[in-house]
C-alpha positions as a LaTeX table, in Angstrom:
\begin{tabular}{lrrr}
\hline
Residue & $x$ (\AA) & $y$ (\AA) & $z$ (\AA) \\
\hline
Met1 & 23.27 & $-14.02$ & $-32.52$ \\
Arg2 & 20.44 & $-16.22$ & $-30.53$ \\
Arg3 & 23.07 & $-18.31$ & $-29.07$ \\
Ala4 & 25.79 & $-15.50$ & $-27.68$ \\
Phe5 & 21.92 & $-14.42$ & $-25.86$ \\
Val6 & 21.41 & $-18.12$ & $-24.22$ \\
Gly7 & 24.83 & $-18.73$ & $-23.46$ \\
Ala8 & 24.91 & $-14.93$ & $-22.20$ \\
Leu9 & 21.90 & $-16.13$ & $-20.07$ \\
Ala10 & 23.33 & $-19.25$ & $-18.89$ \\
Val11 & 26.08 & $-17.67$ & $-17.48$ \\
Leu12 & 24.05 & $-15.02$ & $-15.61$ \\
Met13 & 21.65 & $-17.59$ & $-14.10$ \\
Ser14 & 24.44 & $-20.02$ & $-12.63$ \\
Cys15 & 25.81 & $-16.82$ & $-11.44$ \\
Gly16 & 23.09 & $-16.12$ & $-9.19$ \\
Ser17 & 22.24 & $-12.58$ & $-10.66$ \\
Phe18 & 18.70 & $-13.16$ & $-10.52$ \\
Ala19 & 16.83 & $-12.38$ & $-7.11$ \\
Arg20 & 15.40 & $-14.74$ & $-5.55$ \\
Ala21 & 12.20 & $-15.65$ & $-5.42$ \\
Ala22 & 9.91 & $-13.66$ & $-1.62$ \\
Asp23 & 9.82 & $-16.43$ & 1.16 \\
Ile24 & 6.33 & $-16.17$ & 2.75 \\
Ala25 & 6.40 & $-18.08$ & 5.53 \\
Ala26 & 9.92 & $-16.16$ & 6.02 \\
Gly27 & 7.59 & $-13.23$ & 5.58 \\
Lys28 & 5.68 & $-13.93$ & 8.13 \\
Glu29 & 7.76 & $-14.87$ & 10.50 \\
Lys30 & 9.06 & $-11.09$ & 10.43 \\
Ala31 & 5.73 & $-9.63$ & 10.21 \\
Glu32 & 5.25 & $-10.23$ & 13.70 \\
Leu33 & 7.16 & $-6.83$ & 14.19 \\
Cys34 & 4.37 & $-5.23$ & 12.62 \\
Val35 & 0.94 & $-7.25$ & 15.10 \\
Gly36 & 1.14 & $-4.19$ & 17.13 \\
Cys37 & 0.09 & $-1.58$ & 15.05 \\
His38 & $-0.54$ & $-3.44$ & 12.01 \\
Gly39 & $-2.98$ & $-5.89$ & 13.47 \\
Glu40 & $-3.44$ & $-9.75$ & 13.14 \\
Asn41 & $-2.51$ & $-11.33$ & 9.46 \\
Gly42 & $-2.36$ & $-7.26$ & 8.51 \\
Ile43 & $-6.00$ & $-6.05$ & 9.97 \\
Ser44 & $-5.78$ & $-3.21$ & 11.48 \\
Gln45 & $-7.58$ & $-2.16$ & 14.15 \\
Met46 & $-6.00$ & 0.72 & 15.91 \\
Glu47 & $-6.51$ & 4.49 & 14.80 \\
Asn48 & $-5.53$ & 5.79 & 11.84 \\
Met49 & $-3.22$ & 2.46 & 11.12 \\
Pro50 & $-3.69$ & 0.94 & 7.54 \\
Ser51 & $-4.02$ & $-2.09$ & 6.99 \\
Leu52 & $-1.82$ & $-4.60$ & 5.16 \\
Ala53 & $-3.61$ & $-7.79$ & 4.10 \\
Ala54 & $-4.11$ & $-7.64$ & 0.53 \\
Gln55 & $-1.90$ & $-4.89$ & $-0.13$ \\
Pro56 & 0.03 & $-5.25$ & $-3.47$ \\
Asp57 & 3.45 & $-6.72$ & $-3.28$ \\
Leu58 & 5.41 & $-4.41$ & $-4.55$ \\
Phe59 & 3.22 & $-1.35$ & $-2.81$ \\
Ile60 & 4.18 & $-2.31$ & 0.59 \\
Gln61 & 8.29 & $-3.56$ & $-0.28$ \\
Trp62 & 8.19 & 0.66 & $-2.42$ \\
Gln63 & 6.85 & 1.89 & 0.94 \\
Leu64 & 9.13 & $-0.01$ & 2.93 \\
Val65 & 11.97 & 0.55 & 1.21 \\
Phe66 & 11.33 & 4.56 & 0.89 \\
Phe67 & 10.55 & 4.74 & 4.95 \\
Arg68 & 13.97 & 3.06 & 5.62 \\
Ala69 & 15.60 & 5.22 & 3.14 \\
Gly70 & 13.61 & 8.34 & 5.42 \\
Thr71 & 11.65 & 9.31 & 2.26 \\
Arg72 & 8.62 & 8.43 & 4.35 \\
Lys73 & 9.05 & 9.74 & 7.41 \\
Asn74 & 7.20 & 7.89 & 10.73 \\
Glu75 & 8.49 & 8.15 & 14.18 \\
Gln76 & 6.81 & 4.29 & 14.93 \\
Met77 & 8.19 & 2.68 & 11.06 \\
Gln78 & 11.84 & 3.74 & 11.84 \\
Pro79 & 12.93 & 1.82 & 13.92 \\
Ile80 & 11.62 & $-1.05$ & 12.61 \\
Val81 & 12.52 & $-0.47$ & 8.80 \\
Glu82 & 16.00 & $-0.15$ & 10.39 \\
Gln83 & 16.09 & $-4.08$ & 11.21 \\
Leu84 & 15.03 & $-4.30$ & 7.59 \\
Asn85 & 17.29 & $-5.81$ & 4.14 \\
Asn86 & 16.34 & $-6.57$ & 1.01 \\
Glu87 & 15.53 & $-9.84$ & 1.40 \\
Asp88 & 13.09 & $-9.27$ & 5.00 \\
Ile89 & 11.14 & $-6.92$ & 2.15 \\
Arg90 & 10.44 & $-9.10$ & $-0.05$ \\
Asn91 & 9.44 & $-10.95$ & 2.08 \\
Leu92 & 6.63 & $-9.26$ & 4.12 \\
Gly93 & 5.62 & $-7.77$ & 0.09 \\
Ala94 & 4.50 & $-11.35$ & $-0.76$ \\
Tyr95 & 3.41 & $-11.68$ & 3.08 \\
Phe96 & 0.90 & $-9.52$ & 3.26 \\
Ala97 & $-0.20$ & $-9.75$ & $-0.85$ \\
Ser98 & $-0.85$ & $-13.26$ & $-0.34$ \\
Leu99 & $-3.60$ & $-12.35$ & 2.92 \\
Pro100 & $-7.42$ & $-11.59$ & 2.54 \\
Pro101 & $-8.36$ & $-8.01$ & 2.16 \\
Pro102 & $-10.02$ & $-6.95$ & 5.29 \\
Lys103 & $-14.09$ & $-7.35$ & 5.25 \\
Pro104 & $-16.08$ & $-3.91$ & 4.66 \\
Lys105 & $-18.16$ & $-2.86$ & 7.21 \\
Glu106 & $-22.16$ & $-2.36$ & 6.88 \\
Asp107 & $-22.26$ & 1.29 & 5.19 \\
Asp108 & $-24.25$ & 2.92 & 7.55 \\
Asn109 & $-24.22$ & 6.41 & 5.60 \\
Pro110 & $-24.97$ & 5.38 & 1.69 \\
Asp111 & $-25.78$ & 9.06 & 1.21 \\
Leu112 & $-21.91$ & 9.88 & 2.22 \\
Ser113 & $-20.93$ & 6.88 & $-0.16$ \\
Lys114 & $-22.42$ & 7.98 & $-2.96$ \\
Lys115 & $-21.02$ & 11.69 & $-2.60$ \\
Gly116 & $-17.71$ & 9.83 & $-2.61$ \\
Ala117 & $-17.98$ & 8.06 & $-5.18$ \\
Gln118 & $-19.02$ & 10.95 & $-7.37$ \\
Ala119 & $-15.73$ & 12.83 & $-6.00$ \\
Ser120 & $-13.48$ & 9.17 & $-6.56$ \\
Ala121 & $-14.83$ & 9.83 & $-10.38$ \\
Gly122 & $-14.11$ & 12.82 & $-10.77$ \\
Arg123 & $-10.24$ & 12.37 & $-9.78$ \\
Arg124 & $-10.13$ & 9.38 & $-12.20$ \\
Cys125 & $-9.03$ & 6.91 & $-8.73$ \\
Ala126 & $-9.57$ & 3.80 & $-10.80$ \\
Ser127 & $-6.83$ & 4.52 & $-13.76$ \\
Cys128 & $-4.75$ & 4.19 & $-10.86$ \\
His129 & $-6.03$ & 2.17 & $-7.98$ \\
Leu130 & $-8.56$ & $-0.05$ & $-10.58$ \\
Asp131 & $-12.15$ & $-0.48$ & $-10.90$ \\
Thr132 & $-12.47$ & $-2.11$ & $-7.73$ \\
Tyr133 & $-9.61$ & $-0.38$ & $-5.50$ \\
Ala134 & $-7.13$ & $-3.25$ & $-5.08$ \\
Gly135 & $-4.57$ & $-1.59$ & $-5.86$ \\
Thr136 & $-1.83$ & $-2.72$ & $-8.88$ \\
Lys137 & 2.17 & $-3.62$ & $-8.60$ \\
Ala138 & 3.40 & $-0.06$ & $-6.42$ \\
Val139 & $-0.40$ & 1.45 & $-5.81$ \\
Ala140 & $-2.08$ & 1.29 & $-3.12$ \\
Arg141 & $-5.36$ & $-0.93$ & $-2.48$ \\
Val142 & $-7.32$ & 1.21 & $-1.16$ \\
Ala143 & $-10.52$ & $-0.74$ & $-1.34$ \\
Gly144 & $-11.89$ & $-1.77$ & 2.72 \\
Gln145 & $-8.90$ & $-0.07$ & 3.69 \\
Arg146 & $-9.50$ & 1.93 & 7.46 \\
Glu147 & $-11.94$ & 5.41 & 6.96 \\
Glu148 & $-10.06$ & 7.41 & 9.24 \\
Tyr149 & $-6.75$ & 6.39 & 7.71 \\
Leu150 & $-7.76$ & 6.80 & 4.61 \\
Val151 & $-8.64$ & 10.91 & 5.56 \\
Lys152 & $-5.67$ & 11.50 & 6.49 \\
Ala153 & $-3.58$ & 9.63 & 4.06 \\
Leu154 & $-5.70$ & 12.60 & 1.56 \\
Arg155 & $-5.56$ & 14.88 & 4.51 \\
Asp156 & $-1.15$ & 14.42 & 4.56 \\
Tyr157 & $-1.53$ & 14.36 & 0.54 \\
Lys158 & $-3.44$ & 17.58 & 0.49 \\
Thr159 & $-0.87$ & 19.67 & 3.08 \\
Gly160 & 2.78 & 17.79 & 1.12 \\
Val161 & 2.69 & 16.31 & 4.78 \\
Arg162 & 2.96 & 12.91 & 2.74 \\
Ala163 & 5.85 & 11.43 & 0.48 \\
Gly164 & 7.09 & 8.77 & $-1.58$ \\
Gly165 & 6.06 & 6.95 & $-4.53$ \\
Ala166 & 3.10 & 8.21 & $-6.32$ \\
Met167 & 3.45 & 11.89 & $-4.32$ \\
Ala168 & 2.88 & 14.05 & $-7.00$ \\
Ala169 & $-0.22$ & 12.23 & $-8.29$ \\
Met170 & $-1.38$ & 11.92 & $-5.11$ \\
Ala171 & $-0.69$ & 15.50 & $-4.31$ \\
Asp172 & $-2.19$ & 16.56 & $-7.98$ \\
Val173 & $-4.97$ & 14.34 & $-6.63$ \\
Ala174 & $-6.25$ & 15.90 & $-3.26$ \\
Phe175 & $-5.45$ & 19.36 & $-3.58$ \\
Pro176 & $-8.81$ & 20.49 & $-4.97$ \\
Leu177 & $-10.20$ & 18.10 & $-2.36$ \\
Ser178 & $-12.56$ & 19.62 & 0.00 \\
Glu179 & $-12.56$ & 17.65 & 3.23 \\
Glu180 & $-16.64$ & 16.93 & 2.53 \\
Glu181 & $-14.71$ & 15.50 & $-0.72$ \\
Ile182 & $-12.45$ & 13.65 & 2.14 \\
Glu183 & $-14.63$ & 12.08 & 3.63 \\
Ala184 & $-16.95$ & 11.31 & 1.72 \\
Leu185 & $-14.21$ & 9.55 & $-0.75$ \\
Ala186 & $-12.67$ & 7.80 & 2.54 \\
His187 & $-16.09$ & 6.71 & 3.68 \\
Tyr188 & $-17.04$ & 5.32 & 0.04 \\
Leu189 & $-14.02$ & 3.63 & $-0.33$ \\
Ala190 & $-14.02$ & 2.21 & 3.61 \\
His191 & $-17.40$ & 0.73 & 2.46 \\
Leu192 & $-16.34$ & $-0.70$ & $-0.92$ \\
\hline
\end{tabular}
């Protein structure tokens, strides 16, 4: 039985049926398409545009697949993702995951961050995004993300405008949030 398994594995490997490893250098080259909105080294300077630096590999891949399939809609992203093949998507995921995260800005409103931390604990955000809010696998890094982008994303999940991936989980979390909680939570996460 074991010999048969090893033999089958050898045949599969020799046929090339396993995906190739991602190429970070190729991902960096392809990421030139992303710089205009998502910034140099994946750190956005543009309002309502997320930073992609240090996002989990699978999160980037899934979001690109959702955009390409039309499950997640954005008129700026659509013409870009139409140019991407699966290898490009794997390479972009690996590249952005390899970058250092954005440095959080100094917290100018610790009271608002305290309210955000309470909202986060009450909604069990760390159960998916991890205690550090660095994300994992297909779950986004929210620590250090642009504050206004986090507000927009939470509002979009709350109203059902945003779909893709964890839509159901995020809609359940965001729907009961008040506007004050959304702003506090975004402030807290942006300053981690």
